[in-house]
N, CA, C and O atoms as CSV, one atom per row, in Angstrom:
chain,resi,resn,atom,element,x,y,z
A,1,MET,N,N,0.837,-1.185,0.000
A,1,MET,CA,C,0.000,0.000,0.000
A,1,MET,C,C,0.878,1.242,0.000
A,1,MET,O,O,1.902,1.303,0.681
A,2,PHE,N,N,0.466,2.200,-0.755
A,2,PHE,CA,C,1.252,3.414,-0.825
A,2,PHE,C,C,0.808,4.414,0.236
A,2,PHE,O,O,-0.325,4.380,0.716
A,3,LYS,N,N,1.728,5.301,0.586
A,3,LYS,CA,C,1.461,6.288,1.636
A,3,LYS,C,C,0.661,7.447,1.055
A,3,LYS,O,O,0.833,7.817,-0.106
A,4,PRO,N,N,-0.214,8.009,1.878
A,4,PRO,CA,C,-1.013,9.135,1.387
A,4,PRO,C,C,-0.199,10.416,1.324
A,4,PRO,O,O,0.725,10.620,2.111
A,5,LYS,N,N,-0.551,11.266,0.388
A,5,LYS,CA,C,0.039,12.595,0.326
A,5,LYS,C,C,-0.878,13.538,1.090
A,5,LYS,O,O,-2.092,13.542,0.891
A,6,ILE,N,N,-0.282,14.330,1.961
A,6,ILE,CA,C,-1.023,15.326,2.718
A,6,ILE,C,C,-1.023,16.600,1.871
A,6,ILE,O,O,0.035,17.117,1.512
A,7,LYS,N,N,-2.216,17.097,1.559
A,7,LYS,CA,C,-2.339,18.260,0.682
A,7,LYS,C,C,-3.209,19.331,1.328
A,7,LYS,O,O,-4.053,19.045,2.177
A,8,ARG,N,N,-2.984,20.556,0.909
A,8,ARG,CA,C,-3.860,21.657,1.318
A,8,ARG,C,C,-5.219,21.455,0.657
A,8,ARG,O,O,-5.303,21.075,-0.511
A,9,MET,N,N,-6.264,21.709,1.407
A,9,MET,CA,C,-7.599,21.580,0.861
A,9,MET,C,C,-7.807,22.658,-0.206
A,9,MET,O,O,-7.659,23.850,0.063
A,10,ASN,N,N,-8.147,22.223,-1.405
A,10,ASN,CA,C,-8.371,23.174,-2.493
A,10,ASN,C,C,-9.846,23.574,-2.564
A,10,ASN,O,O,-10.675,23.062,-1.811
A,11,GLU,N,N,-10.156,24.482,-3.466
A,11,GLU,CA,C,-11.522,25.012,-3.558
A,11,GLU,C,C,-12.524,23.934,-3.937
A,11,GLU,O,O,-13.658,23.952,-3.457
A,12,PHE,N,N,-12.129,22.996,-4.789
A,12,PHE,CA,C,-13.040,21.920,-5.170
A,12,PHE,C,C,-13.397,21.051,-3.969
A,12,PHE,O,O,-14.565,20.718,-3.769
A,13,VAL,N,N,-12.409,20.686,-3.178
A,13,VAL,CA,C,-12.656,19.850,-1.996
A,13,VAL,C,C,-13.489,20.628,-0.975
A,13,VAL,O,O,-14.379,20.059,-0.344
A,14,LYS,N,N,-13.214,21.898,-0.810
A,14,LYS,CA,C,-14.052,22.714,0.081
A,14,LYS,C,C,-15.499,22.717,-0.405
A,14,LYS,O,O,-16.431,22.645,0.395
A,15,PHE,N,N,-15.676,22.801,-1.716
A,15,PHE,CA,C,-17.020,22.821,-2.295
A,15,PHE,C,C,-17.760,21.505,-2.031
A,15,PHE,O,O,-18.914,21.519,-1.604
A,16,ILE,N,N,-17.095,20.364,-2.285
A,16,ILE,CA,C,-17.796,19.077,-2.126
A,16,ILE,C,C,-18.046,18.722,-0.663
A,16,ILE,O,O,-18.892,17.879,-0.367
A,17,THR,N,N,-17.322,19.355,0.249
A,17,THR,CA,C,-17.557,19.132,1.681
A,17,THR,C,C,-18.368,20.275,2.295
A,17,THR,O,O,-18.499,20.372,3.515
A,18,PHE,N,N,-18.907,21.134,1.432
A,18,PHE,CA,C,-19.670,22.301,1.885
A,18,PHE,C,C,-18.847,23.177,2.833
A,18,PHE,O,O,-19.394,23.907,3.660
A,19,ASN,N,N,-17.531,23.087,2.695
A,19,ASN,CA,C,-16.576,23.854,3.498
A,19,ASN,C,C,-16.757,23.623,5.004
A,19,ASN,O,O,-16.436,24.496,5.811
A,20,THR,N,N,-17.267,22.456,5.375
A,20,THR,CA,C,-17.486,22.164,6.798
A,20,THR,C,C,-16.431,21.232,7.379
A,20,THR,O,O,-16.264,21.184,8.597
A,21,ALA,N,N,-15.720,20.498,6.543
A,21,ALA,CA,C,-14.732,19.534,7.031
A,21,ALA,C,C,-13.379,20.203,7.278
A,21,ALA,O,O,-12.941,21.053,6.503
A,22,LYS,N,N,-12.732,19.804,8.367
A,22,LYS,CA,C,-11.358,20.243,8.617
A,22,LYS,C,C,-10.412,19.496,7.689
A,22,LYS,O,O,-9.396,20.026,7.237
A,23,ALA,N,N,-10.784,18.232,7.416
A,23,ALA,CA,C,-9.946,17.372,6.585
A,23,ALA,C,C,-10.817,16.280,5.984
A,23,ALA,O,O,-11.906,15.989,6.478
A,24,ILE,N,N,-10.314,15.682,4.907
A,24,ILE,CA,C,-11.015,14.572,4.274
A,24,ILE,C,C,-9.993,13.704,3.546
A,24,ILE,O,O,-9.033,14.207,2.963
A,25,THR,N,N,-10.215,12.415,3.590
A,25,THR,CA,C,-9.371,11.478,2.871
A,25,THR,C,C,-10.090,11.074,1.601
A,25,THR,O,O,-11.208,10.560,1.643
A,26,LEU,N,N,-9.446,11.308,0.477
A,26,LEU,CA,C,-10.020,10.963,-0.822
A,26,LEU,C,C,-9.035,10.086,-1.580
A,26,LEU,O,O,-8.350,10.536,-2.499
A,27,ALA,N,N,-8.983,8.830,-1.173
A,27,ALA,CA,C,-8.083,7.898,-1.853
A,27,ALA,C,C,-8.594,7.716,-3.280
A,27,ALA,O,O,-9.806,7.682,-3.495
A,28,PRO,N,N,-7.724,7.601,-4.228
A,28,PRO,CA,C,-6.271,7.486,-4.152
A,28,PRO,C,C,-5.537,8.822,-4.268
A,28,PRO,O,O,-4.317,8.846,-4.432
A,29,PHE,N,N,-6.271,9.931,-4.184
A,29,PHE,CA,C,-5.685,11.243,-4.446
A,29,PHE,C,C,-4.895,11.813,-3.281
A,29,PHE,O,O,-3.896,12.499,-3.497
A,30,GLY,N,N,-5.315,11.547,-2.061
A,30,GLY,CA,C,-4.582,12.048,-0.912
A,30,GLY,C,C,-5.494,12.461,0.223
A,30,GLY,O,O,-6.707,12.256,0.190
A,31,ILE,N,N,-4.875,13.044,1.218
A,31,ILE,CA,C,-5.578,13.574,2.379
A,31,ILE,C,C,-5.544,15.088,2.245
A,31,ILE,O,O,-4.477,15.690,2.128
A,32,TYR,N,N,-6.720,15.692,2.265
A,32,TYR,CA,C,-6.840,17.139,2.100
A,32,TYR,C,C,-7.188,17.761,3.446
A,32,TYR,O,O,-8.136,17.345,4.112
A,33,ILE,N,N,-6.407,18.764,3.834
A,33,ILE,CA,C,-6.564,19.396,5.145
A,33,ILE,C,C,-6.576,20.912,4.967
A,33,ILE,O,O,-5.797,21.471,4.196
A,34,LYS,N,N,-7.477,21.560,5.699
A,34,LYS,CA,C,-7.503,23.029,5.670
A,34,LYS,C,C,-6.178,23.555,6.218
A,34,LYS,O,O,-5.570,22.953,7.103
A,35,ASP,N,N,-5.751,24.674,5.680
A,35,ASP,CA,C,-4.446,25.259,6.020
A,35,ASP,C,C,-4.166,25.313,7.516
A,35,ASP,O,O,-3.082,24.928,7.953
A,36,LYS,N,N,-5.115,25.780,8.296
A,36,LYS,CA,C,-4.837,25.980,9.725
A,36,LYS,C,C,-4.697,24.667,10.498
A,36,LYS,O,O,-4.309,24.683,11.667
A,37,TYR,N,N,-5.007,23.528,9.862
A,37,TYR,CA,C,-4.885,22.228,10.525
A,37,TYR,C,C,-3.756,21.363,9.949
A,37,TYR,O,O,-3.598,20.209,10.349
A,38,LEU,N,N,-2.986,21.901,9.031
A,38,LEU,CA,C,-1.946,21.105,8.356
A,38,LEU,C,C,-0.887,20.546,9.308
A,38,LEU,O,O,-0.244,19.547,8.986
A,39,LYS,N,N,-0.700,21.154,10.443
A,39,LYS,CA,C,0.303,20.678,11.413
A,39,LYS,C,C,-0.336,19.905,12.571
A,39,LYS,O,O,0.364,19.491,13.495
A,40,ASP,N,N,-1.640,19.710,12.530
A,40,ASP,CA,C,-2.345,19.028,13.617
A,40,ASP,C,C,-2.161,17.514,13.474
A,40,ASP,O,O,-2.809,16.879,12.641
A,41,GLU,N,N,-1.279,16.950,14.287
A,41,GLU,CA,C,-0.939,15.536,14.168
A,41,GLU,C,C,-2.121,14.613,14.454
A,41,GLU,O,O,-2.155,13.483,13.968
A,42,TYR,N,N,-3.077,15.080,15.227
A,42,TYR,CA,C,-4.231,14.242,15.546
A,42,TYR,C,C,-5.220,14.178,14.385
A,42,TYR,O,O,-5.782,13.120,14.103
A,43,ILE,N,N,-5.429,15.293,13.722
A,43,ILE,CA,C,-6.284,15.280,12.526
A,43,ILE,C,C,-5.631,14.438,11.441
A,43,ILE,O,O,-6.308,13.669,10.759
A,44,ILE,N,N,-4.336,14.576,11.281
A,44,ILE,CA,C,-3.614,13.768,10.295
A,44,ILE,C,C,-3.723,12.290,10.643
A,44,ILE,O,O,-3.932,11.462,9.756
A,45,ASN,N,N,-3.585,11.949,11.914
A,45,ASN,CA,C,-3.700,10.558,12.338
A,45,ASN,C,C,-5.099,10.012,12.038
A,45,ASN,O,O,-5.237,8.899,11.530
A,46,HIS,N,N,-6.121,10.788,12.348
A,46,HIS,CA,C,-7.502,10.387,12.077
A,46,HIS,C,C,-7.676,10.082,10.583
A,46,HIS,O,O,-8.275,9.071,10.216
A,47,GLU,N,N,-7.158,10.945,9.746
A,47,GLU,CA,C,-7.295,10.755,8.297
A,47,GLU,C,C,-6.449,9.584,7.791
A,47,GLU,O,O,-6.842,8.902,6.844
A,48,LYS,N,N,-5.299,9.350,8.411
A,48,LYS,CA,C,-4.487,8.198,8.017
A,48,LYS,C,C,-5.179,6.878,8.366
A,48,LYS,O,O,-4.995,5.875,7.676
A,49,ILE,N,N,-5.970,6.884,9.431
A,49,ILE,CA,C,-6.773,5.696,9.754
A,49,ILE,C,C,-7.768,5.459,8.632
A,49,ILE,O,O,-7.957,4.323,8.197
A,50,HIS,N,N,-8.405,6.521,8.162
A,50,HIS,CA,C,-9.321,6.381,7.026
A,50,HIS,C,C,-8.578,5.904,5.780
A,50,HIS,O,O,-9.107,5.108,5.004
A,51,TRP,N,N,-7.365,6.384,5.592
A,51,TRP,CA,C,-6.578,5.949,4.435
A,51,TRP,C,C,-6.387,4.427,4.479
A,51,TRP,O,O,-6.563,3.740,3.473
A,52,LYS,N,N,-6.030,3.919,5.648
A,52,LYS,CA,C,-5.843,2.464,5.795
A,52,LYS,C,C,-7.143,1.721,5.494
A,52,LYS,O,O,-7.143,0.705,4.800
A,53,GLN,N,N,-8.253,2.243,6.027
A,53,GLN,CA,C,-9.555,1.627,5.783
A,53,GLN,C,C,-9.861,1.594,4.285
A,53,GLN,O,O,-10.331,0.585,3.761
A,54,GLU,N,N,-9.593,2.690,3.616
A,54,GLU,CA,C,-9.882,2.770,2.190
A,54,GLU,C,C,-8.992,1.826,1.386
A,54,GLU,O,O,-9.455,1.199,0.433
A,55,MET,N,N,-7.730,1.724,1.762
A,55,MET,CA,C,-6.810,0.833,1.047
A,55,MET,C,C,-7.210,-0.628,1.222
A,55,MET,O,O,-7.175,-1.397,0.261
A,56,GLU,N,N,-7.591,-1.019,2.439
A,56,GLU,CA,C,-7.932,-2.425,2.675
A,56,GLU,C,C,-9.239,-2.812,2.002
A,56,GLU,O,O,-9.511,-3.997,1.813
A,57,MET,N,N,-10.047,-1.831,1.642
A,57,MET,CA,C,-11.308,-2.104,0.954
A,57,MET,C,C,-11.213,-1.747,-0.535
A,57,MET,O,O,-12.228,-1.589,-1.214
A,58,PHE,N,N,-9.989,-1.625,-1.023
A,58,PHE,CA,C,-9.731,-1.356,-2.444
A,58,PHE,C,C,-10.456,-0.097,-2.934
A,58,PHE,O,O,-10.941,-0.047,-4.064
A,59,ILE,N,N,-10.519,0.867,-2.107
A,59,ILE,CA,C,-11.058,2.207,-2.330
A,59,ILE,C,C,-12.541,2.196,-2.696
A,59,ILE,O,O,-13.359,2.709,-1.933
A,60,ILE,N,N,-12.903,1.632,-3.828
A,60,ILE,CA,C,-14.287,1.696,-4.307
A,60,ILE,C,C,-15.256,1.026,-3.341
A,60,ILE,O,O,-16.360,1.525,-3.122
A,61,PHE,N,N,-14.849,-0.102,-2.761
A,61,PHE,CA,C,-15.737,-0.790,-1.820
A,61,PHE,C,C,-15.898,0.007,-0.529
A,61,PHE,O,O,-16.935,-0.064,0.130
A,62,PHE,N,N,-14.858,0.769,-0.176
A,62,PHE,CA,C,-14.976,1.652,0.984
A,62,PHE,C,C,-16.084,2.668,0.752
A,62,PHE,O,O,-16.957,2.848,1.602
A,63,TYR,N,N,-16.049,3.328,-0.390
A,63,TYR,CA,C,-17.042,4.365,-0.676
A,63,TYR,C,C,-18.459,3.797,-0.767
A,63,TYR,O,O,-19.413,4.414,-0.294
A,64,ILE,N,N,-18.587,2.640,-1.366
A,64,ILE,CA,C,-19.905,1.995,-1.449
A,64,ILE,C,C,-20.395,1.650,-0.048
A,64,ILE,O,O,-21.530,1.959,0.313
A,65,TRP,N,N,-19.529,1.005,0.741
A,65,TRP,CA,C,-19.904,0.616,2.103
A,65,TRP,C,C,-20.254,1.833,2.957
A,65,TRP,O,O,-21.265,1.843,3.659
A,66,TYR,N,N,-19.405,2.854,2.886
A,66,TYR,CA,C,-19.592,4.065,3.691
A,66,TYR,C,C,-20.961,4.682,3.393
A,66,TYR,O,O,-21.704,5.040,4.307
A,67,PHE,N,N,-21.281,4.799,2.107
A,67,PHE,CA,C,-22.554,5.401,1.719
A,67,PHE,C,C,-23.740,4.539,2.163
A,67,PHE,O,O,-24.728,5.057,2.682
A,68,MET,N,N,-23.637,3.233,1.959
A,68,MET,CA,C,-24.729,2.330,2.345
A,68,MET,C,C,-24.919,2.330,3.865
A,68,MET,O,O,-26.050,2.347,4.351
A,69,GLU,N,N,-23.833,2.312,4.598
A,69,GLU,CA,C,-23.941,2.340,6.064
A,69,GLU,C,C,-24.519,3.677,6.528
A,69,GLU,O,O,-25.309,3.723,7.470
A,70,TRP,N,N,-24.125,4.754,5.869
A,70,TRP,CA,C,-24.664,6.067,6.224
A,70,TRP,C,C,-26.178,6.102,6.004
A,70,TRP,O,O,-26.912,6.626,6.842
A,71,LEU,N,N,-26.649,5.550,4.880
A,71,LEU,CA,C,-28.097,5.494,4.628
A,71,LEU,C,C,-28.805,4.695,5.716
A,71,LEU,O,O,-29.828,5.122,6.252
A,72,TRP,N,N,-28.241,3.524,6.037
A,72,TRP,CA,C,-28.825,2.644,7.044
A,72,TRP,C,C,-28.868,3.339,8.407
A,72,TRP,O,O,-29.896,3.335,9.084
A,73,LYS,N,N,-27.766,3.923,8.791
A,73,LYS,CA,C,-27.691,4.544,10.118
A,73,LYS,C,C,-28.428,5.867,10.191
A,73,LYS,O,O,-28.796,6.306,11.281
A,74,THR,N,N,-28.653,6.513,9.055
A,74,THR,CA,C,-29.490,7.715,9.055
A,74,THR,C,C,-30.906,7.337,9.469
A,74,THR,O,O,-31.570,8.080,10.192
A,75,GLY,N,N,-31.360,6.188,9.009
A,75,GLY,CA,C,-32.687,5.707,9.401
A,75,GLY,C,C,-32.774,5.382,10.883
A,75,GLY,O,O,-33.847,5.487,11.479
A,76,ILE,N,N,-31.682,4.996,11.472
A,76,ILE,CA,C,-31.655,4.625,12.892
A,76,ILE,C,C,-31.339,5.828,13.782
A,76,ILE,O,O,-32.032,6.066,14.771
A,77,TYR,N,N,-30.295,6.585,13.435
A,77,TYR,CA,C,-29.783,7.639,14.308
A,77,TYR,C,C,-30.080,9.055,13.833
A,77,TYR,O,O,-29.792,10.019,14.543
A,78,GLY,N,N,-30.651,9.191,12.649
A,78,GLY,CA,C,-30.942,10.524,12.128
A,78,GLY,C,C,-29.682,11.346,11.952
A,78,GLY,O,O,-28.735,10.908,11.299
A,79,GLN,N,N,-29.666,12.542,12.534
A,79,GLN,CA,C,-28.528,13.444,12.375
A,79,GLN,C,C,-27.250,12.932,13.032
A,79,GLN,O,O,-26.170,13.465,12.778
A,80,ARG,N,N,-27.358,11.917,13.862
A,80,ARG,CA,C,-26.162,11.354,14.512
A,80,ARG,C,C,-25.598,10.163,13.735
A,80,ARG,O,O,-24.754,9.430,14.251
A,81,ALA,N,N,-26.055,9.970,12.512
A,81,ALA,CA,C,-25.599,8.844,11.702
A,81,ALA,C,C,-24.089,8.875,11.479
A,81,ALA,O,O,-23.417,7.857,11.645
A,82,TYR,N,N,-23.555,10.033,11.106
A,82,TYR,CA,C,-22.124,10.159,10.796
A,82,TYR,C,C,-21.254,9.660,11.943
A,82,TYR,O,O,-20.327,8.880,11.726
A,83,GLU,N,N,-21.545,10.100,13.151
A,83,GLU,CA,C,-20.707,9.713,14.289
A,83,GLU,C,C,-20.900,8.257,14.684
A,83,GLU,O,O,-20.128,7.736,15.489
A,84,ASN,N,N,-21.907,7.590,14.141
A,84,ASN,CA,C,-22.143,6.176,14.410
A,84,ASN,C,C,-21.659,5.252,13.296
A,84,ASN,O,O,-21.818,4.035,13.399
A,85,LEU,N,N,-21.076,5.800,12.244
A,85,LEU,CA,C,-20.525,4.964,11.178
A,85,LEU,C,C,-19.319,4.186,11.714
A,85,LEU,O,O,-18.499,4.733,12.453
A,86,SER,N,N,-19.219,2.936,11.345
A,86,SER,CA,C,-18.146,2.085,11.867
A,86,SER,C,C,-16.761,2.648,11.550
A,86,SER,O,O,-15.878,2.617,12.407
A,87,HIS,N,N,-16.557,3.155,10.349
A,87,HIS,CA,C,-15.250,3.717,9.989
A,87,HIS,C,C,-14.924,4.958,10.816
A,87,HIS,O,O,-13.782,5.159,11.231
A,88,GLU,N,N,-15.931,5.779,11.048
A,88,GLU,CA,C,-15.712,6.988,11.855
A,88,GLU,C,C,-15.483,6.636,13.321
A,88,GLU,O,O,-14.659,7.262,13.988
A,89,ARG,N,N,-16.193,5.657,13.817
A,89,ARG,CA,C,-16.033,5.277,15.221
A,89,ARG,C,C,-14.624,4.787,15.495
A,89,ARG,O,O,-14.019,5.146,16.505
A,90,GLU,N,N,-14.100,3.960,14.587
A,90,GLU,CA,C,-12.717,3.504,14.765
A,90,GLU,C,C,-11.761,4.700,14.705
A,90,GLU,O,O,-10.891,4.834,15.565
A,91,ALA,N,N,-11.911,5.562,13.709
A,91,ALA,CA,C,-10.999,6.699,13.554
A,91,ALA,C,C,-11.089,7.659,14.735
A,91,ALA,O,O,-10.064,8.150,15.209
A,92,PHE,N,N,-12.302,7.932,15.217
A,92,PHE,CA,C,-12.440,8.829,16.368
A,92,PHE,C,C,-11.856,8.203,17.632
A,92,PHE,O,O,-11.232,8.894,18.437
A,93,LYS,N,N,-12.056,6.900,17.808
A,93,LYS,CA,C,-11.532,6.244,19.009
A,93,LYS,C,C,-10.010,6.334,19.087
A,93,LYS,O,O,-9.450,6.475,20.174
A,94,TYR,N,N,-9.344,6.254,17.943
A,94,TYR,CA,C,-7.882,6.211,17.939
A,94,TYR,C,C,-7.225,7.484,17.407
A,94,TYR,O,O,-6.028,7.481,17.119
A,95,THR,N,N,-7.974,8.553,17.273
A,95,THR,CA,C,-7.420,9.822,16.790
A,95,THR,C,C,-6.192,10.242,17.588
A,95,THR,O,O,-5.210,10.706,17.009
A,96,TYR,N,N,-6.237,10.085,18.905
A,96,TYR,CA,C,-5.145,10.574,19.773
A,96,TYR,C,C,-4.091,9.515,20.079
A,96,TYR,O,O,-3.154,9.776,20.833
A,97,ASP,N,N,-4.233,8.333,19.506
A,97,ASP,CA,C,-3.235,7.277,19.678
A,97,ASP,C,C,-2.350,7.263,18.435
A,97,ASP,O,O,-2.674,6.623,17.435
A,98,LEU,N,N,-1.243,7.968,18.512
A,98,LEU,CA,C,-0.385,8.118,17.341
A,98,LEU,C,C,0.370,6.846,16.981
A,98,LEU,O,O,1.027,6.792,15.941
A,99,ASN,N,N,0.285,5.827,17.820
A,99,ASN,CA,C,0.924,4.545,17.523
A,99,ASN,C,C,-0.064,3.500,17.021
A,99,ASN,O,O,0.332,2.381,16.696
A,100,TYR,N,N,-1.325,3.848,16.956
A,100,TYR,CA,C,-2.373,2.876,16.603
A,100,TYR,C,C,-2.126,2.186,15.260
A,100,TYR,O,O,-2.301,0.973,15.148
A,101,LEU,N,N,-1.733,2.925,14.274
A,101,LEU,CA,C,-1.573,2.325,12.945
A,101,LEU,C,C,-0.435,1.306,12.874
A,101,LEU,O,O,-0.376,0.497,11.948
A,102,LYS,N,N,0.458,1.349,13.847
A,102,LYS,CA,C,1.553,0.371,13.881
A,102,LYS,C,C,1.055,-1.013,14.302
A,102,LYS,O,O,1.655,-2.028,13.949
A,103,THR,N,N,-0.046,-1.048,15.058
A,103,THR,CA,C,-0.538,-2.328,15.581
A,103,THR,C,C,-1.945,-2.676,15.077
A,103,THR,O,O,-2.466,-3.748,15.386
A,104,ARG,N,N,-2.545,-1.793,14.322
A,104,ARG,CA,C,-3.918,-1.994,13.851
A,104,ARG,C,C,-4.014,-3.251,12.989
A,104,ARG,O,O,-3.190,-3.494,12.108
A,105,LYS,N,N,-5.047,-4.037,13.274
A,105,LYS,CA,C,-5.316,-5.230,12.480
A,105,LYS,C,C,-6.245,-4.858,11.326
A,105,LYS,O,O,-7.064,-3.946,11.440
A,106,ILE,N,N,-6.106,-5.571,10.228
A,106,ILE,CA,C,-6.926,-5.310,9.051
A,106,ILE,C,C,-8.413,-5.478,9.388
A,106,ILE,O,O,-8.790,-6.355,10.165
A,107,TYR,N,N,-9.227,-4.644,8.804
A,107,TYR,CA,C,-10.691,-4.638,8.998
A,107,TYR,C,C,-11.105,-4.418,10.453
A,107,TYR,O,O,-12.127,-4.942,10.894
A,108,SER,N,N,-10.333,-3.662,11.179
A,108,SER,CA,C,-10.667,-3.380,12.585
A,108,SER,C,C,-11.971,-2.615,12.740
A,108,SER,O,O,-12.599,-2.683,13.797
A,109,TRP,N,N,-12.387,-1.898,11.724
A,109,TRP,CA,C,-13.628,-1.119,11.775
A,109,TRP,C,C,-14.864,-2.007,11.931
A,109,TRP,O,O,-15.905,-1.533,12.384
A,110,ILE,N,N,-14.767,-3.274,11.568
A,110,ILE,CA,C,-15.937,-4.171,11.602
A,110,ILE,C,C,-16.507,-4.292,13.009
A,110,ILE,O,O,-17.721,-4.411,13.171
A,111,LYS,N,N,-15.660,-4.264,14.021
A,111,LYS,CA,C,-16.172,-4.429,15.386
A,111,LYS,C,C,-17.041,-3.264,15.845
A,111,LYS,O,O,-17.679,-3.342,16.896
A,112,TYR,N,N,-17.072,-2.174,15.057
A,112,TYR,CA,C,-17.894,-1.013,15.412
A,112,TYR,C,C,-19.234,-0.988,14.665
A,112,TYR,O,O,-19.989,-0.023,14.784
A,113,LEU,N,N,-19.526,-2.023,13.911
A,113,LEU,CA,C,-20.763,-2.062,13.143
A,113,LEU,C,C,-22.019,-2.074,14.027
A,113,LEU,O,O,-22.960,-1.319,13.786
A,114,SER,N,N,-22.024,-2.912,15.022
A,114,SER,CA,C,-23.253,-3.087,15.801
A,114,SER,C,C,-23.309,-2.198,17.041
A,114,SER,O,O,-24.332,-2.142,17.723
A,115,LYS,N,N,-22.246,-1.527,17.319
A,115,LYS,CA,C,-22.221,-0.662,18.507
A,115,LYS,C,C,-22.612,0.746,18.106
A,115,LYS,O,O,-22.423,1.150,16.959
A,116,SER,N,N,-23.149,1.478,19.040
A,116,SER,CA,C,-23.441,2.883,18.790
A,116,SER,C,C,-22.881,3.706,19.938
A,116,SER,O,O,-22.557,3.172,20.999
A,117,ILE,N,N,-22.771,4.998,19.721
A,117,ILE,CA,C,-22.236,5.845,20.783
A,117,ILE,C,C,-23.353,6.457,21.596
A,117,ILE,O,O,-23.092,7.204,22.539
C-alpha cells in the first residue's frame, strides 16, 4: 500500500464538503486538510486511519460501504448517523493514539458495526 500525500484543501474539496470539514481522505488522491490544521498531528492521524480503511477495501468498496452504512444509520440515528458509522467510530476512538496504525489489524472497523455511541 502506498502512503497518502497530505495536501492543502483546495476550492473543489471545500465545495464538495460544503466547506465544513477540517480534513477529508479521498483515496487514491490524498488527504486534504484546511491550512490551519496542516500541522495538527491528531487530525492527520484520524485521516491516516481512514486511508488504511480505504486501502484495505480497495477504495471503491470503501465508498460503497460508507454510503450504504450512512443510509442505514441515518434511518436509525438521524442526524447522529455520521458519528455512528463504523469507519468513523474507529478513527475517532484512535485519533489521539499516534501509535495505533503500527498495531492496527486489518478490517478493525468491523467491530464497530453493531455498537453505537
